[in-house]
C-alpha positions as CSV (number, residue, x, y, z in Angstrom):
1,M,-19.6,-12.7,10.3
2,I,-22.1,-10.6,8.4
3,D,-24.1,-9.6,11.5
4,D,-20.7,-7.9,13.1
5,L,-19.8,-6.0,9.8
6,K,-23.4,-4.7,9.8
7,K,-22.5,-3.0,12.8
8,I,-19.4,-1.5,11.5
9,F,-21.2,-0.6,8.1
10,G,-24.7,0.0,9.0
11,D,-27.7,-2.4,8.7
12,D,-27.9,-2.2,4.8
13,Y,-24.5,-4.1,4.3
14,P,-23.7,-5.7,1.9
15,R,-25.8,-3.5,-0.3
16,T,-24.3,-0.3,1.2
17,V,-21.8,0.6,3.6
18,T,-21.5,3.8,5.6
19,I,-18.1,5.0,6.3
20,L,-17.3,8.1,8.0
21,G,-20.8,9.3,7.6
22,R,-21.0,8.6,3.8
23,R,-23.2,5.8,2.5
24,L,-21.6,4.1,-0.4
25,P,-23.9,1.7,-2.6
26,L,-22.6,-1.3,-4.1
27,E,-20.8,-0.8,-7.4
28,R,-19.5,-3.9,-8.5
29,E,-18.5,-7.2,-7.0
30,G,-15.2,-9.0,-7.7
31,R,-14.5,-12.9,-6.8
32,F,-13.0,-11.8,-3.2
33,T,-13.8,-8.1,-3.2
34,R,-17.0,-5.7,-3.0
35,Y,-16.3,-2.6,-4.4
36,Y,-18.5,0.4,-3.4
37,Y,-18.4,4.0,-4.6
38,S,-20.7,7.3,-4.4
39,E,-20.6,9.5,-7.5
40,E,-22.3,12.0,-5.6
41,Q,-19.3,12.3,-2.9
42,K,-16.5,11.2,-5.1
43,H,-15.6,8.7,-2.4
44,G,-15.1,5.0,-2.6
45,A,-14.4,1.8,-0.4
46,E,-13.5,-1.9,-0.7
47,V,-14.4,-4.8,1.7
48,S,-13.0,-8.0,1.6
49,K,-15.3,-10.9,1.1
50,F,-12.9,-12.7,3.4
51,E,-14.3,-10.6,6.6
52,D,-17.8,-11.7,6.3
53,G,-17.3,-15.3,5.2
54,S,-18.6,-14.8,1.9
55,A,-15.4,-16.1,0.1
56,S,-12.9,-18.3,1.7
57,I,-9.6,-20.1,0.6
58,T,-7.1,-22.7,1.7
59,L,-3.3,-22.7,0.5
60,D,-3.8,-25.8,-1.3
61,E,-6.7,-24.3,-3.3
62,L,-4.8,-21.2,-3.8
63,E,-1.8,-23.3,-5.1
64,D,-4.3,-25.4,-7.5
65,G,-6.3,-22.4,-9.0
66,W,-3.6,-19.5,-9.1
67,E,-2.4,-20.4,-13.0
68,R,-5.7,-20.6,-14.0
69,W,-7.3,-17.3,-12.7
70,P,-7.6,-14.8,-14.8
71,Q,-5.4,-11.5,-13.8
72,R,-8.2,-9.6,-12.4
73,D,-9.2,-12.5,-9.8
74,R,-5.4,-12.4,-9.2
75,Q,-5.4,-9.1,-8.4
76,D,-8.6,-8.9,-6.7
77,F,-7.3,-11.7,-4.4
78,V,-4.2,-9.7,-3.1
79,S,-6.3,-6.7,-2.4
80,A,-8.6,-8.7,-0.2
81,C,-6.5,-11.3,1.2
82,N,-5.1,-9.2,4.4
83,A,-8.6,-10.2,5.8
84,L,-7.0,-13.6,6.1
85,F,-4.6,-12.8,8.9
86,G,-5.1,-15.2,11.7
87,Q,-5.8,-18.3,9.1
88,V,-3.3,-20.9,10.0
89,D,-2.3,-21.3,6.2
90,Y,-2.0,-17.4,6.0
91,P,1.8,-17.4,6.3
92,D,2.1,-19.8,3.7
93,I,-0.2,-18.0,1.6
94,L,2.1,-15.1,1.8
95,R,4.9,-17.0,0.8
96,F,3.4,-18.8,-2.1
97,L,2.4,-15.0,-3.4
98,M,6.1,-13.9,-2.9
99,S,7.0,-16.5,-5.3
100,Q,5.4,-15.4,-8.1
101,D,7.3,-13.4,-10.5
102,D,5.2,-10.2,-10.5
103,P,5.8,-7.2,-8.9
104,D,2.3,-5.9,-8.3
105,V,1.6,-9.0,-6.2
106,W,4.7,-8.4,-4.1
107,S,3.8,-4.6,-3.8
108,G,0.4,-5.8,-2.7
109,I,1.3,-7.8,0.0
110,A,4.5,-6.0,1.3
111,L,3.0,-4.8,4.6
112,Q,1.6,-8.1,5.5
113,V,5.1,-9.7,4.5
114,G,6.9,-7.3,7.1
115,G,4.7,-7.8,10.0
116,C,3.6,-11.6,9.7
117,L,6.5,-13.6,8.6
118,P,9.4,-14.1,10.8
119,Q,11.7,-10.9,10.9
120,D,14.8,-12.5,8.6
121,E,12.6,-14.4,6.1
122,A,10.5,-11.2,5.5
123,F,13.3,-9.0,5.2
124,E,15.2,-11.3,2.6
125,L,12.3,-11.6,0.7
126,L,11.2,-7.9,0.3
127,V,15.0,-7.0,-0.2
128,A,15.0,-9.5,-3.1
129,A,11.8,-7.9,-4.5
130,L,13.1,-4.3,-3.8
131,N,16.4,-5.3,-5.8
132,R,13.9,-6.7,-8.8
133,I,11.6,-3.7,-9.3
134,H,12.1,-0.6,-11.3
135,S,9.5,1.7,-10.0
136,H,6.6,2.3,-7.6
137,S,8.7,1.0,-4.8
138,A,6.7,2.8,-1.9
139,N,4.8,-0.1,-0.7
140,I,8.1,-2.3,-0.6
141,T,10.0,-0.1,1.3
142,Q,7.1,0.2,3.6
143,G,7.3,-3.5,4.1
144,I,11.1,-3.6,4.8
145,S,10.5,-0.8,7.4
146,A,7.6,-2.9,9.1
147,T,10.2,-5.7,9.7
148,R,12.3,-3.5,11.8
149,H,15.1,-5.6,10.9
150,P,18.8,-4.4,12.1
151,K,19.5,-3.7,8.7
152,A,16.6,-2.2,7.5
153,A,17.6,1.4,7.5
154,D,20.7,0.7,5.4
155,V,18.9,-1.3,2.9
156,L,16.4,1.9,3.1
157,R,19.4,4.7,2.7
158,R,20.7,2.9,-0.2
159,H,17.4,2.8,-2.2
160,L,17.1,6.5,-1.1
161,D,20.3,7.3,-2.9
162,A,19.1,5.6,-5.9
163,L,16.1,7.2,-6.2
164,W,17.7,10.6,-5.7
165,R,19.6,10.0,-9.1
166,H,16.6,8.9,-10.8
167,P,16.6,10.9,-14.0
168,H,13.0,11.9,-13.8
169,L,12.8,12.7,-10.1
170,W,12.0,16.2,-10.8
171,D,9.8,16.2,-13.8
172,D,6.3,17.7,-13.5
173,D,3.1,15.4,-13.8
174,H,-0.5,16.4,-14.2
175,F,-1.1,13.9,-11.1
176,T,2.0,13.3,-9.1
177,N,6.0,12.2,-10.1
178,W,6.2,8.5,-9.2
179,P,10.0,8.7,-8.4
180,A,9.2,11.4,-6.1
181,F,6.6,9.7,-4.7
182,D,8.6,6.9,-3.7
183,T,11.5,9.0,-2.5
184,I,9.1,10.5,0.0
185,C,7.8,7.2,1.1
186,C,11.1,6.1,1.7
187,I,11.9,9.1,3.7
188,A,9.0,8.8,5.8
189,H,9.6,4.9,6.1
190,L,13.0,5.6,7.4
191,L,11.7,8.0,9.8
192,D,9.4,5.5,11.0
193,L,12.7,3.3,12.0
194,G,13.6,5.9,13.9
195,V,16.2,8.0,12.1
196,E,16.6,11.5,12.8
197,P,14.6,14.1,10.7
198,A,17.8,16.2,10.4
199,E,19.2,13.5,8.2
200,F,16.8,14.4,5.2
201,E,15.9,17.9,5.9
202,E,17.9,19.5,3.0
203,R,16.2,16.8,0.7
204,V,12.8,17.3,2.0
205,R,13.1,21.0,1.6
206,K,13.9,20.3,-2.0
207,L,10.9,18.0,-2.4
208,S,8.5,20.4,-0.8
209,K,9.0,22.8,-3.3
210,H,8.6,19.8,-6.2
211,V,7.4,21.8,-9.4
212,C,4.7,18.6,-9.5
213,A,1.6,20.0,-7.2
214,G,0.9,16.3,-6.5
215,T,4.1,15.7,-5.4
216,R,4.2,18.6,-2.8
217,D,1.0,17.4,-1.6
218,S,2.4,14.1,-0.8
219,C,5.3,15.8,1.2
220,G,2.7,17.4,3.1
221,T,0.6,14.3,3.8
222,F,3.7,12.1,4.5
223,L,6.2,14.1,6.3
224,S,4.7,17.2,8.0
225,K,4.6,15.4,11.1
226,H,8.3,15.3,11.2
227,Y,8.8,18.8,9.5
228,P,6.0,20.9,10.8
229,W,7.3,23.8,8.2
230,I,6.2,21.8,5.3
231,P,2.5,22.9,4.2
232,K,-0.1,20.5,4.5
233,P,-2.4,19.7,1.7
234,D,-6.2,20.7,1.2
235,L,-7.3,17.3,0.9
236,G,-10.8,18.8,-0.3
237,S,-9.2,20.2,-3.5
238,L,-7.3,17.2,-4.3
239,G,-8.4,15.6,-7.6
240,S,-8.1,12.0,-9.0
241,P,-5.6,10.6,-11.5
242,S,-6.8,10.4,-15.2
């Protein structure tokens, strides 16, 4: 497996990875993930150890160890476990993770749930998660969209209406306004389901003029392919959250 990844990331893997012409050194290792970062290029990447076989896990091992793992290992596993796709017990691993009382876990695997579990089951799990979270819903709405469930658009429309009433939707922020980000992503996921762009154009015009620069950039990043009049962000000028 390592030889396969060397063909992708370069002969120095796992000490470095080369991505889009950028050579990134190994910064640190988690239990399930290697983290690469170049200070000079201000660019980073993550590679799951499950991809090269240097980490492995079964459902039984996960269920047995999860409660004893520190939070950093849980977060590390959630970010790495998509590389287990194709493992025979992966659907049950997703079911186990969705049974945890942790919105960060649900958010971290929402897209995999939407794409890997049976449609009705995935839809029900993700709608239940959406009803229990209070912020940072973009990944959950993406997962709901990915189910392609007949009721997905109705659920996302209701969520969009709730976001539009959020008391801090129009606040400025030094990085990005998160309720507005969730709103933009919810619209994008509705459009992915085939809803006509005209339905949201008035709202999108308001979001594209948001006082927060990060929100305006997100609007261009996620919605400009549907609304050509939205300015696209200058990605080279974007900063990082502090």
